[in-house]
C-alpha positions in Angstrom: 0.0 0.0 0.0 2.9 2.4 0.8 4.4 1.6 -2.5 1.1 2.4 -4.3 1.0 5.7 -2.4 4.5 6.6 -3.5 3.6 5.9 -7.1 0.5 8.0 -6.9 2.5 10.8 -5.2 5.1 10.6 -8.0 2.4 10.8 -10.6 1.0 13.9 -9.0 4.4 15.6 -8.9 5.0 14.8 -12.6 1.6 16.1 -13.5 2.2 19.3 -11.7 5.6 19.7 -13.4 3.9 19.0 -16.8 1.4 21.9 -16.2 4.2 24.3 -15.9 5.6 23.5 -19.4 4.8 25.5 -22.5 2.6 28.5 -22.6 3.5 32.2 -23.0 6.3 31.8 -20.4 8.4 30.2 -23.2 7.9 32.9 -25.7 10.8 35.2 -24.6 13.3 32.3 -25.1 11.9 31.2 -28.5 11.2 34.6 -29.9 14.6 36.0 -28.7 16.3 33.2 -30.6 14.5 34.1 -33.8 14.8 37.8 -33.2 18.6 37.5 -33.0 18.7 35.1 -35.9 16.8 37.5 -38.1 18.9 40.5 -37.0 22.0 38.6 -38.1 20.4 37.4 -41.4 18.8 40.6 -42.4 21.7 42.7 -41.1 23.9 41.0 -43.7 21.6 40.1 -46.5 19.8 43.4 -46.7 23.0 45.2 -47.7 24.6 42.2 -49.4 24.2 43.9 -52.8 26.3 46.8 -51.6 28.9 44.4 -50.1 29.2 42.5 -53.4 29.3 45.5 -55.7 31.3 48.0 -53.6 33.6 45.7 -51.6 34.0 42.7 -53.8 33.5 44.7 -57.0 31.2 42.3 -58.8 28.9 43.3 -61.7 25.2 44.1 -60.8 23.6 41.1 -62.5 26.2 38.6 -61.1 25.8 40.1 -57.6 22.0 40.0 -57.9 22.1 36.3 -58.9 24.4 35.5 -56.0 21.8 37.0 -53.6 18.9 35.2 -55.1 20.8 31.9 -55.2 21.9 32.4 -51.6 18.3 33.2 -50.5 17.1 30.2 -52.6 19.5 27.8 -50.9 18.9 29.2 -47.4 15.2 28.5 -47.9 15.7 25.1 -49.5 17.7 23.6 -46.6 14.7 23.9 -44.2 13.0 21.1 -46.0 15.9 18.8 -44.9 16.0 20.3 -41.4 12.2 19.8 -41.0 12.5 16.2 -42.0 15.4 15.6 -39.6 13.4 17.1 -36.8 10.2 15.2 -37.5 12.1 11.9 -38.1 14.6 11.5 -35.2 16.2 14.6 -33.8 13.2 16.5 -32.4 12.7 20.2 -32.8 14.7 21.4 -29.8 18.0 19.8 -30.7 17.6 20.6 -34.3 17.2 24.3 -33.5 20.1 24.3 -31.0 22.7 22.5 -33.3 21.7 24.5 -36.3 22.1 27.7 -34.5 25.7 26.8 -33.7 26.3 26.2 -37.4 24.8 29.5 -38.2 27.1 31.2 -35.7 30.1 29.7 -37.4 29.0 31.1 -40.7 28.6 34.6 -39.3 32.0 34.4 -37.6 33.7 33.5 -40.9 31.9 36.4 -42.7 33.0 38.9 -40.0 36.6 37.6 -40.3 36.5 38.0 -44.1 35.3 41.6 -43.8 38.1 42.5 -41.3 41.1 40.8 -42.9 42.4 42.7 -46.0 43.7 39.5 -47.6 40.1 38.2 -47.9 38.8 41.0 -50.1 40.2 43.0 -53.1 41.9 46.4 -52.6 39.6 49.5 -52.6 38.9 51.3 -55.8 40.8 54.4 -56.8 38.7 57.5 -56.4 38.0 58.2 -60.1 38.6 54.6 -61.4 36.1 53.4 -64.0 37.0 49.7 -63.3 38.0 48.1 -60.0 39.8 44.9 -59.3 37.2 42.3 -58.6 37.5 39.7 -55.9 39.7 36.7 -56.6 38.4 33.1 -56.8 39.8 32.3 -53.4 38.2 35.4 -51.9 34.8 34.4 -53.4 35.3 30.9 -52.2 35.6 32.1 -48.6 32.3 34.0 -49.1 30.6 30.9 -50.4 31.8 28.7 -47.5 30.4 31.3 -45.0 27.1 31.5 -46.9 26.9 27.7 -47.0 27.3 27.4 -43.2 24.6 30.0 -42.8 22.4 28.0 -45.2 22.9 24.8 -43.1 22.1 26.7 -39.9 19.0 28.2 -41.4 17.9 24.7 -42.5 17.4 23.7 -38.9 16.1 26.9 -37.3 13.5 28.2 -39.7 11.2 25.2 -40.1 11.4 24.2 -36.4 11.2 27.5 -34.6 7.7 28.2 -35.9 6.3 24.8 -35.3 8.1 24.6 -31.9 6.7 27.9 -30.8 3.2 27.1 -31.9 3.4 23.8 -29.9 4.1 25.8 -26.7 0.8 27.7 -27.1 -1.4 25.0 -28.7 -0.3 21.8 -26.9 0.2 20.6 -23.3 3.2 18.7 -22.0 1.6 15.4 -23.3 1.2 16.7 -26.8 -2.6 17.1 -26.5 -4.4 20.3 -27.5 -4.9 22.9 -24.7 -8.4 23.6 -23.6 -8.2 27.3 -24.1 -7.2 28.9 -27.4 -4.4 31.5 -27.0 -5.5 35.1 -27.3 -2.8 35.8 -29.8 -2.0 33.8 -32.9 1.6 32.6 -32.5 2.3 33.4 -36.1 1.2 37.0 -35.6 3.6 37.2 -32.7 6.3 35.4 -34.7 6.1 37.7 -37.7 5.8 40.8 -35.4 9.1 39.8 -33.8 10.7 39.1 -37.2 9.7 42.6 -38.4 11.1 44.3 -35.3 14.4 42.5 -36.0 14.4 43.6 -39.6 13.6 47.1 -38.6 16.6 47.2 -36.3 18.8 45.6 -39.0 17.9 47.9 -41.8 18.4 51.0 -39.6 21.2 50.5 -37.1 23.1 47.6 -38.6 23.0 49.0 -42.2 24.0 52.4 -40.9 27.1 50.9 -39.2 28.0 49.0 -42.4 27.8 52.2 -44.5 29.3 54.7 -42.1 31.5 52.8 -39.7 32.7 49.7 -41.6 31.8 46.1 -42.5 33.8 44.7 -39.6 31.5 46.2 -37.0 28.6 45.9 -39.4 28.9 42.1 -39.4 30.3 41.8 -35.9 27.1 43.2 -34.3 24.9 40.4 -36.0 27.5 37.8 -35.0 27.4 38.8 -31.3 23.5 38.8 -31.4 23.5 35.3 -32.9 25.6 34.1 -30.0 23.1 35.7 -27.6 20.3 33.8 -29.5 21.8 30.4 -28.9 22.3 31.1 -25.2 18.8 32.5 -24.8 17.1 29.5 -26.5 19.1 26.9 -24.6 18.4 28.5 -21.2 14.7 27.8 -21.6 15.2 24.0 -21.9 13.3 23.0 -18.8 10.2 25.0 -19.7 9.5 23.7 -23.2 6.9 21.3 -24.4 9.1 18.8 -26.4 7.1 16.5 -28.7 9.1 13.4 -29.5 9.7 12.7 -33.2 7.3 10.2 -34.7 9.6 8.5 -37.2 10.3 9.4 -40.7 7.2 10.9 -42.4 8.8 10.3 -45.8 9.0 6.6 -45.0 5.3 6.5 -44.1 4.3 8.4 -47.2 6.4 6.0 -49.3 4.7 3.1 -47.6 1.3 4.4 -48.5 2.3 5.0 -52.1 3.9 1.6 -52.4 0.9 -0.2 -50.9 -1.5 1.7 -53.1 0.5 0.8 -56.2 0.6 -2.9 -55.3 -3.2 -2.9 -55.0 -3.9 -0.7 -58.0 -6.1 -3.4 -59.5 -8.0 -4.2 -56.4 -11.8 -3.4 -56.2 -12.6 -0.7 -53.7 -14.8 -1.9 -50.8 -17.0 0.4 -48.7 -15.0 3.0 -46.9 -16.0 1.6 -43.5 -14.1 -1.6 -44.3 -10.8 0.2 -44.8 -8.0 -0.6 -42.3 -7.9 1.3 -39.0 -5.5 0.8 -36.1 -5.7 3.4 -33.3 -2.7 1.9 -31.4 -0.4 2.0 -34.4 -1.3 5.6 -35.1 -1.3 6.8 -31.5 2.1 8.4 -31.6 1.4 10.4 -34.7 -2.2 11.5 -33.9 -2.2 12.9 -30.4 -4.4 15.8 -31.5 -6.8 13.4 -33.3 -6.9 11.0 -36.2 -7.5 12.1 -39.8 -10.8 10.8 -41.2 -11.5 9.3 -44.6 -12.2 11.7 -47.5 -13.5 10.8 -50.9 -10.7 12.6 -52.9 -7.8 10.7 -54.5 -9.6 7.4 -54.0 -6.7 5.5 -55.7 -4.7 6.0 -52.5 -7.4 4.4 -50.4 -6.4 1.1 -51.9 -3.4 1.1 -49.6 -5.9 0.5 -46.7 -7.6 -2.5 -48.3 -6.9 -5.6 -46.2 -6.0 -8.7 -48.2 -4.5 -12.1 -47.3 -0.9 -11.8 -46.3 -1.1 -8.1 -45.3 -1.0 -8.9 -41.5 1.6 -10.6 -39.4 0.6 -13.6 -37.1 0.7 -11.0 -34.3 -2.0 -9.0 -36.0 0.4 -6.1 -36.8 0.3 -4.8 -40.4 3.1 -5.2 -43.0 3.4 -1.5 -43.5 4.8 -1.7 -47.1 1.6 -3.7 -48.0 -1.1 -2.2 -45.7 -1.6 1.4 -44.4 -4.2 2.8 -42.0 -6.7 5.3 -43.1 -5.0 8.0 -41.0 -1.7 7.4 -42.9 -3.4 7.5 -46.2 -5.1 10.8 -45.3 -1.7 12.2 -44.3 -0.5 11.8 -47.9 -3.8 13.2 -49.2 -3.5 16.2 -46.9 0.0 17.0 -48.3 -1.1 16.5 -51.9 -4.2 18.8 -51.4 -2.0 21.5 -50.0 0.6 21.5 -52.8 -1.3 23.4 -55.5 -2.1 26.3 -53.1 1.5 26.1 -51.7 2.8 26.5 -55.3 1.0 29.7 -55.8 3.3 31.4 -53.3 6.4 30.8 -55.4 5.7 33.7 -57.7 4.9 36.0 -54.8 8.5 35.6 -53.6 9.8 36.2 -57.1 7.9 39.4 -57.2 9.5 40.7 -54.1 13.0 39.3 -54.5 14.2 42.5 -56.4 13.6 44.6 -53.3 17.0 43.6 -52.0 18.8 44.3 -55.3 17.3 46.5 -58.0 15.3 48.7 -55.7 18.4 49.4 -53.6 20.4 50.3 -56.7 17.5 52.6 -57.7 17.8 54.3 -54.3 21.5 54.7 -54.7 21.0 56.9 -57.8 18.5 59.2 -56.0 18.7 62.0 -53.4 18.9 60.1 -50.0 19.1 63.3 -47.9 16.8 63.6 -45.0 18.5 66.7 -43.5 21.5 68.7 -44.7 23.8 66.4 -42.7 22.1 63.1 -42.7 21.4 60.7 -45.6 19.4 57.5 -45.3 21.4 54.5 -46.5 19.8 53.0 -49.7 19.5 49.5 -48.1 17.6 51.2 -45.2 14.7 51.9 -47.5 13.4 48.5 -46.5 12.5 50.1 -43.1 9.3 51.3 -44.8 8.4 47.7 -45.6 9.1 46.7 -42.0 7.2 49.5 -40.4 4.2 49.0 -42.7 4.1 45.3 -41.9 4.4 45.9 -38.2 1.5 48.4 -38.3 -0.6 46.1 -40.5 0.0 43.1 -38.3 -1.1 45.1 -35.2 -4.1 46.7 -36.8 -5.2 43.4 -38.3 -5.0 41.4 -35.0 -6.3 44.1 -32.7 -8.9 45.9 -34.9 -9.6 44.4 -38.3 -10.3 40.8 -37.0 -13.0 42.1 -34.6 -14.7 44.2 -37.3 -14.6 41.4 -39.9 -15.8 38.8 -37.3 -19.2 40.7 -37.0 -19.8 40.3 -40.8 -18.3 36.9 -41.5 -18.8 35.0 -38.2 -15.3 33.5 -38.6 -13.2 33.6 -35.4 -10.2 35.0 -37.4 -12.3 37.5 -39.4 -11.3 35.9 -42.7 -9.8 32.5 -43.5 -6.1 31.9 -44.0 -6.7 31.5 -47.7 -8.7 34.7 -48.0 -6.0 36.5 -46.1 -3.3 35.2 -48.5 -5.4 36.3 -51.5 -5.6 39.8 -50.2 -1.8 39.9 -49.9 -1.3 38.6 -53.4 -3.5 41.4 -54.8 -1.6 44.1 -52.9 1.7 42.6 -54.0 0.6 42.9 -57.7 -0.3 46.5 -57.1 3.1 47.1 -55.5 4.9 46.0 -58.7 2.7 48.2 -60.8 3.6 51.2 -58.6 7.3 50.2 -58.9 7.1 50.3 -62.7 5.5 53.8 -62.7 8.1 55.2 -60.3 11.0 53.7 -62.3 9.7 55.3 -65.5 9.6 58.7 -63.6 13.1 58.2 -62.3 14.5 57.5 -65.8 12.6 60.6 -67.1 14.3 62.7 -64.5 17.7 61.3 -65.5 17.0 62.2 -69.1 15.9 65.7 -68.3 18.9 66.3 -66.1 21.4 65.0 -68.8 22.6 62.2 -66.5 21.7 59.2 -68.6 25.4 58.3 -68.9 26.3 59.2 -65.3 25.2 56.1 -63.3 27.0 57.3 -60.1 25.5 60.8 -60.2 22.7 61.7 -57.8 19.5 62.6 -59.5 17.4 65.6 -58.5 14.7 63.2 -57.3 14.1 62.3 -53.6 14.4 58.7 -52.6 11.1 58.9 -50.9 9.4 58.3 -54.3 10.2 54.6 -53.5 8.3 54.6 -50.3 4.9 53.6 -51.8 6.2 50.4 -53.4 8.1 49.5 -50.2 5.0 50.2 -48.1 2.7 48.2 -50.3 5.1 45.2 -50.1 4.9 45.5 -46.3 1.1 45.4 -46.4 1.2 42.4 -48.8 3.6 40.5 -46.6 1.5 41.1 -43.5 -1.4 39.3 -45.2 0.5 36.7 -47.2 3.2 35.5 -44.8 1.0 34.9 -41.8 -1.9 33.6 -43.9 0.3 31.0 -45.7 2.1 29.9 -42.6 -1.1 29.5 -40.6 -2.6 27.5 -43.5 0.4 25.1 -43.7 0.5 24.6 -39.9 -3.2 24.1 -39.6 -3.7 21.8 -42.6 -0.6 19.7 -42.3 -0.8 16.3 -40.5 0.3 16.6 -36.9 3.5 14.5 -37.5 4.5 16.7 -40.5 4.3 20.2 -39.0 8.0 20.9 -39.1 8.1 19.6 -42.7 5.1 21.8 -43.4 6.9 24.8 -42.0 9.8 23.9 -44.3 7.4 24.1 -47.2 6.9 27.8 -46.4 10.7 28.3 -46.7 10.8 26.1 -49.8 8.4 28.5 -51.4 10.9 31.3 -50.7 13.7 29.2 -52.0 12.0 28.4 -55.3 10.8 32.0 -55.6 14.3 33.2 -55.4 15.6 30.6 -57.8 12.8 31.6 -60.2 13.9 35.3 -59.7 17.4 34.3 -60.8 16.0 32.5 -63.8 13.7 35.4 -64.7 16.5 38.0 -64.4 18.9 35.8 -66.5 16.3 35.2 -69.2 15.3 38.8 -69.4 18.9 39.9 -69.4 19.8 37.6 -72.3 16.6 38.1 -74.4 16.7 41.9 -74.3 20.3 42.4 -75.5 19.4 43.2 -79.1 16.3 45.3 -78.4 17.4 47.6 -75.7 18.8 46.0 -72.5 16.3 46.0 -69.7 18.7 45.3 -66.9 21.9 47.2 -67.3 24.5 48.1 -64.7 23.6 51.7 -65.6 20.0 51.8 -64.6 19.5 55.1 -66.3 20.0 53.5 -69.7 18.1 50.3 -68.8 14.4 49.6 -68.9 13.8 48.3 -65.4 10.2 49.4 -65.5 9.5 46.8 -68.2 10.8 44.1 -65.9 8.4 45.3 -63.1 5.4 45.3 -65.6 6.4 41.7 -66.6 6.4 40.6 -63.0 3.0 42.3 -62.3 1.5 40.5 -65.3 2.8 37.1 -64.1 1.2 37.9 -60.7 -2.1 38.6 -62.3 -2.1 35.1 -63.9 -0.9 33.6 -60.6 -3.8 35.2 -58.8 -6.3 33.6 -61.2 -4.6 30.2 -60.6 -4.8 30.7 -56.9 -8.5 31.5 -56.9 -9.2 28.2 -58.8 -7.1 26.2 -56.3 -8.9 27.8 -53.3 -12.4 27.2 -54.9 -11.8 23.4 -55.1 -9.8 23.0 -51.9 -11.2 20.7 -49.1 -10.1 21.2 -45.5 -8.9 18.1 -43.6 -11.5 16.4 -41.4 -10.0 15.6 -37.9 -11.3 13.3 -35.2 -10.9 14.7 -31.7 -12.0 13.7 -28.2 -14.5 16.0 -26.5 -16.4 16.1 -23.2 -19.9 16.5 -24.3 -22.3 13.9 -25.7 -22.5 15.2 -29.3 -20.8 14.3 -32.5 -20.2 17.4 -34.7 -19.4 17.1 -38.3 -17.9 20.1 -40.0 -16.6 20.1 -43.6 -14.8 23.1 -45.0 -15.5 24.0 -48.6 -13.2 25.8 -51.0 -14.4 29.2 -50.0 -13.2 28.7 -46.4 -16.7 28.6 -45.0 -18.2 25.6 -43.1 -21.4 23.7 -43.3 -22.3 21.2 -40.6 -24.8 19.2 -38.6 -24.8 17.5 -35.2 -26.2 14.2 -34.1 -26.5 12.3 -30.8 -24.3 9.2 -30.4 -24.3 6.6 -27.6 -20.7 6.1 -26.4 -19.0 3.0 -25.0 -18.1 2.4 -21.4 -15.3 4.9 -21.5 -17.8 7.8 -22.0 -15.5 9.5 -24.4 -17.1 11.6 -27.1 -15.8 12.0 -30.6 -16.0 15.3 -32.4 -15.2 15.2 -36.1 -14.1 18.7 -37.1 -12.6 20.3 -40.1 -9.8 22.6 -39.1 -10.6 25.4 -41.5 -10.0 28.3 -39.3 
């Protein structure tokens, strides 16, 4: 009896400790890590075009392509990092080890900026051509960027899913009873924009006016602080154990469905279910059968030889309905996910061409102070911060009265608004660039690319501000959609899909710039080193046209999208069936159901919020 008492006492102590894990108390540690990460990333990449052209003396198009390739790779590695976290490492250790790799990359960049041997000599005052960086000097740059990409691969997909877990789940991985008052993703992107704001003002100013040694040293020091801050919250975190390789499970479903491709489909109620097998990958509820992509349902048809003598399934021959629906969920998300690629392409020139435009304009704020060209991004950051706050604190409450939706509008509608604003931003960019070139012509400065035009740099503010509004709608909407609609065991991987969108968008930006540069050689170069002689406005109009086509594609995808149906356990005696339609609204009905002796109630819900 005494032994039983000690066991019960131990259970009580463990349960009390579990209650103190997660929640808002973990946010300072998690958001501090990402804040310092973004300060380091943006503090370097925002002004990277200036570093490559003014310090390493690379041509504009080559420098622009290095930036988009770096951004593309940095946003491709999160797919690998997300899979590692979901499969065996877990999110906490993936974030920690990747942050150390990122720190090493920043340290190497700082050293390369400080040591004269790792960069070419400065240009002579009136020189028309400067000695470009040698192959070995560029190799050092590439190694540093590669380390940063590897570090980014682990932090970016996991930090968002890990942070959302703290607010959404308890220490046992089950959903919390009360919904958080703030969306984690609004908090996350708000913190990101604060870091960007500091980076494009303080850090860029130091780079332009003090030197690149301090300009890169500050982000390096903050990244070290990020690693320490995150690790110090170890005891407070909800840490969900990895559920095994999601790719293996998806491959098993695909293989089983292929082997049974000629089988006759039975009634859906006869498909294979195994709650015990799926328990570790469905703590928030099992996915229910849907009538889409029925060819995959054949993986759940039970035939002779599919089960071991113990009753366990042979997973390469038989899958549960939940595992089949995991694959269906990912496949349903992909068309909408793909629509985000061109959005990134449309904004990728803000860190290259738009900064070069600003460099030709009058950057004076007062007689003695000029805004650094790369700091023009501050208007994107400020606008996004204001929009995020206004949306979460005001707009949601107003829209909720008319739509009845708890978030005002759905994730997909929010993304669509952002896509429309982004298209408008590029149209404005084209108009402003045509005006800038007209001023250069009237001033007789077409052949003086380094001269300052009699046109204030604040003409660029509208396009930067519109991109900020667009990102406030698009980024949060897309991330909430991916986290909400992804299977529970694939949420780090789903977060990686967000970054993969950015990766492919940057690669597409590189391809688009290269093709435009090559195809317009004979008919008036659009993208010249001398922007005054180029036709950059035509490039902006081309991107805006592609965005219009992409918006039509996105609307079609949303119209036919079906939200995932999820089985959860409730405390009442009703079964509620909600099915989201493509417009993001819900239709439903409820029915009484007699439960078994456990008195647990099932609620079948579609997570379309």
